[in-house]
N, C-alpha and C positions, 0 to 999 in steps of 0.2 A: 383591429391591428392598423397602427398608422404606418406610413411609408418609412419613417424612421425606425420603427420597431421591427419592420420587415428587414430593413438594412442590418440591424443588429443580429438578427436571427441568421441571416445569410453569412454575416461575418463569423459568427460562431460556428456555423456549419462548415465554413472554409478552413477553420482551425482544427476541426475534428479529423481524426484518421478515418480511412476508408471503412474499417470495421465498425465504427460507431456513427457513421454519417446518418444524419436524420432525413432520410429520403423524402418521406411524405411531408414532413413539416418544412423542408426546404422548398418543395414544389408549391406548397400553400403560400410561403412567404414570397415566392417569385410572383405568384398571382396577385397578392396583396400589395406588392411593390408597384405594380401597374395601377391597380384600382384598389385603394385602401378602404378600410372600415366596412368590409363585408363579413358575413358570417360563414366560417368554414366548417361549422358543426357537421353539415351533411357529408362533407368529404371524409371526416374521421369516422362517422357512423357507417358509411358505406364500406370502408375498408375493414372496419371491426366486424360487420355483419358478414362480409365476404369471407374473412378468415375463418369465422365460426362455421359457415356452410362448407367451406373447403375442407376443414378438418373432419366433418362428417362424411363428405363424399370420398376422401382419400382412403377411408377404412375399407371401401369396396371397389374402388376404381384405381386405375394407375395415375400417377401424379400428373401427366399431361392431360388426360381425359378429365380428371377432377378439376383441373384448372380451367379447361375450356368450358365444361358444363357450368361451373360456378360463375365465371366471369362474364362469359358471353350469353350463357343460357339463363341462369338464375337472375343475374344482375344486368343483363341486356347492354353491356359495354360493347361497342362496336365502332368501326371506322366511319368517319364523316365524309361520305362520298361526294356530297354536294359541295363541300368546302375544302377538298383535299389540298388545293394549291394555294389556300389563303391562310390568313392568321388565325381564322376561326378554328376552334377545336384545339387550342394550345393552353387554355386557361383551365386549371384543375377544378376550380369552383363551378365554372360554367359547364364543363363536361360532366360533372357529377349530376347536374340537373338535366342535362339533354341526353346523357348516356352516349354521346357521339363525339369522337374526337380523332386526332392524329395518332399513329402508332406510337409515337415518342411520348405522348402523355398517357395512353392506355397502358403502356407497359409499366408505368409507375404503380398503377392500381394492381397489376399482376404481381409485381415484385413485392409490394407491401403485403398482400394477402399470403403469398407463398411463404414469406419469411415468418409471418405470424403463425402459419399452420405447420411450420417445420419442414418445408419443402426446399430443395436446393434449386434455385433459379437465378438467372442473370440476364441482363440486357445484352443483346448482340447489335452493334452498330454496323448493320448490313448496308451495303451501298444504296442510298436513296430510300432506306426503310430501316425501322428499328424492329427487330424480332426478339423473341424470348427463348432463351436456351433453358431447358428443363432436364434435370438429371433423373433418369429412370433406371430401374433394375437392368434394363437391356442396353443402357447407354443413353448419351444425350440426344434430345430431339429438339426441333425448333418449332415453335408456334408463331402464328401471325395475329397479334391482337387486333389488327385492323380488319382482318377478314374472319371475324367471329371465333378467333383463337384457334383456327384450324391448323392441323399438322402440315408442315412444309417438308416435303420429301427431299432427300439429297439431290435428286435429278432436277427438281425445280429450283433448289438453291443455286446449282450450277447454271441453269437456264437464266435465272434472274441476274446472276453475276455477269454472265456474258452480255446480257441485255444492258446492263449498267456500264459496260465498256471495259471490264476487267479482261485480262488475257486468259486464255485457256489454261496457262500453267498455273494461274492463281485460282481460276473459277472452278477447278476440279479438286481443290484442296479443302476438304471440309474442316480440317483443323483450323484453317484461316478464316473461312467463312463463317464458322460458329464460334470464333474467339470471343470470349465474354469481356464486357467492360464493367468498370465499377459502377455502383449505383450513383456516385458523384458525377461520373461522366455521363450517365444516362440523363440526369438533370441538366447538365451543361449542353447536351446534344439538343435538348429541347429549346434552350436559349439560343443556340446556333441557328435553328430553324426560324425562330422568331425574328432574329436580327436579319437574316438574308431576306425574309419576305417583307419585313418592314422597310428596309432599304429599297427593295424593289417597288413598294407601294408609296414610296417618299414619305413614310411616317418615321421621320428621323428621331423624334423624341423617344418613341417606342423603341427604335433600334438602339439608341443610346442606353436606355435602361436595361435592355436585354444583355447588351455587352458588359455593362457595369456589374450586373449580377454574375456573369461569368467570372469577372475579375475577383469578385468577393468569394465565389465558391472554389476558385483555384488560385489563391493569392501568389503562387509561384510562377504562374503563366503570364508571359508578357503580351501574348497575342490579343487578349480581350481589350487591352488599353489602346492598342492600334485601332481596333474597331470603334471604341468610344471616341477616339479622335476623329475618325472618319465621319461618324454621325454628327459630331459637334461641328465639324467643318462644313457639312451640308446645311447646317442650321446658321451659319455664319458666326459661331462661337469660336473664333480663331484662337483667342488666349486660352480658353478651356481646352481646345484641341492640343495646343502646345503642351499644357500641363499633362494631358493623357500620355503624349508621346514621351515626355520626360520620364513618366512612370514606367513606361514600356522599356525605355533605354536603361533604366535602373535594374530591370529584371532580366533583360535579354543578354545574350552572349555578345561580348564586345566585337566578335568577328562579323556580327550580322549588322548590315548597314541600312536595312529597310526603314527602321524608325529614324535614323539619322537623315536619310533622304526626305522622309516626310516632314521632319521638323524644318529642314532648309526650305522646303516648298512653302510651308505655312509662314515662315518668317519673311519670305519674299512677298507674300500677300499683305503682311502687316506693314512692310516698309513703304 
């Protein structure tokens, strides 16, 4: 797949509604947008084989146990402890080979296998970490794909939330802590992580691409274009940054002045 073909696929995904959002193919297109011309066959094979094994397991195990044993046990998907704070472990093709990645990419494998096996599961954008919500006969439970898919008890969710800086009023609300996000937002969450870490590492071209992918995946959101502008500004591409801010202004609420301020600052640099 070329970079242009990846962009076309992401545009198509952005136009799809949440019920038909092509999660796995969007994640593959994101990876190929960064590094084109790679073979993603292994990614599709892994999810297909995992779904088949999951269907077998769920006949005799609870949904959460079946998911953990399948994804972390049978297919050895686990967190990348050595590169937890870097950009490594965010590319679905590379993670398929290494079986190590960030929770934001691992959860995509879980979601795809669960859907194909007929299980109800959703990503949870937990503070600083992406978890998986699984519906069981006893109610929803949380799994941590980064930690071998283990069950996260309500008390630990509260502890993690307090550690992340949430107030006690919020941290003891399981309905808030386990609120599901759409699979589109799960893929976008991954791009947010890439953007933040790429900017920190001064990899501004990578940051620009990740922000651009967010803009394609959610074409109604003006915020990715502000990030595109920020990454272009760091590269010295000031006219391109202004174009991105113009796109943000066209999508944003007229009462918001952040993009207008950024545009004014860029024009001062050009004059």
